[in-house]
N, C-alpha and C positions, 0 to 999 in steps of 0.2 A: 600945166592943169591937167590928169592926167587923167580917163574916162575907164571904166572900167563897167564893164556889162561881162554875157560871157562871156568864153577862154573863144569860144568855137567867131561865134561876130568880132573879137573883135580879133581875131587872128585876117578872118575875113576882109574885113574895110583896111589891115595891114597888107595884105595881102592887093587886094582891089591901090590899096593906092600905089604900090610897086609900081607892078604890070602895069596903068594907065604910064608912066611916069617911065618906064622904059617899051616904048613907043617905038624907041627907032631901033632896040636891040634884042623885043622880047622873044625873037625865038630863043635868042639866047640865055634872056633873063626865065623863062614861066619855069622854066623845069628848075631851076634852084630853088626857084620860091613857094612852089609843091614842096619839096623834097624841103627846103624849114624850116614849112609853115606846116610839117608831118611830123619831124619830128621832134618841134615845142608843143604841137598841142598831146604828143604821146611820154614826152618825158620833164614840160613841163609838171611844178607843184598847179594841181586846179583853185581856180582862183585870184594866181598870182598873177597874169597878164593885164596889163591894160597900156594904152596908149598913150604915151604925149605929142600932143599938137603938137609940127610945127608951121612958120609963117610959110618956107618955100619945100614941099618937099611931101614926101609918106609920115611923115614923123617919125620913134623914134616906140620901138617895141620891147619894151621889159616885163620880166619871167624870170620864176626862183628856181631853179637845176638843183638839186640837192640841196638845198640851201644856202646855198648860192647867186645875188642878185644878178638879173645878164642888161646889160640892152643892145640890141638888130637896130639897124641902120643902111636904110640904104644909100650905096652912094653912085649917082649917077653920073660924076666921072667916066668911076672906075666900072660899072656893071654888074659891082658885089655888094654882096649882104657883108656888113661889117661887126661885131658881136666884142664886145668889149667886155669884161665881169665890175662890176660895184660900179660903173663911172663910164659916164655920155665922153671923156676927155681922151686924148694921149692915142697912144698905136692900138688898134683892133687886137686883140687876142684870137682870133677866123676870119677869117674873109673866103666869103664864099660865093661860089660865081664858078662863067660857064669851061673854068679847069677846073673846079672841084669836081673827083670822082664819086663820087656814088658812092662808094664805099668809105668815104672821107666824112661825111657828113651823118652816116653812116652809124661809123663809130664815134665819130664824137658824139652825139648824141645820144647813143647806148653808151658810152665810154663815164656819164655824167650819173644816169641810171645802175651801174656798176660801180662804181666808187661810192655813190649815199648807202650801196645795198654794205657792202663793208663796212663802212663805218657808220652800222648799226649797233 
């Protein structure tokens, strides 16, 4: 079941759930979560952000970027945020974790924006 509130409230709920789940690796995960949430807030289409509840864990965060629906999910075993396009199954398109460079995250979300602008 998807719950749509405001994008900011939905992102805050997702970030809070991830940070609570990442208690043992909080120092490593917190900067990544903040960067990814910032990228989503800056680049997701307004009103497209929705949090899908899961029984265990923070749930899946769905958002649309440049007309493409994507899902983000925190994997506690790897301490990484996984991003998939169009489906919650299969191998992630991107992995965001402590080894991700800040510019990798900026370039990914900024690249979505540039791609959408060029295709107009």
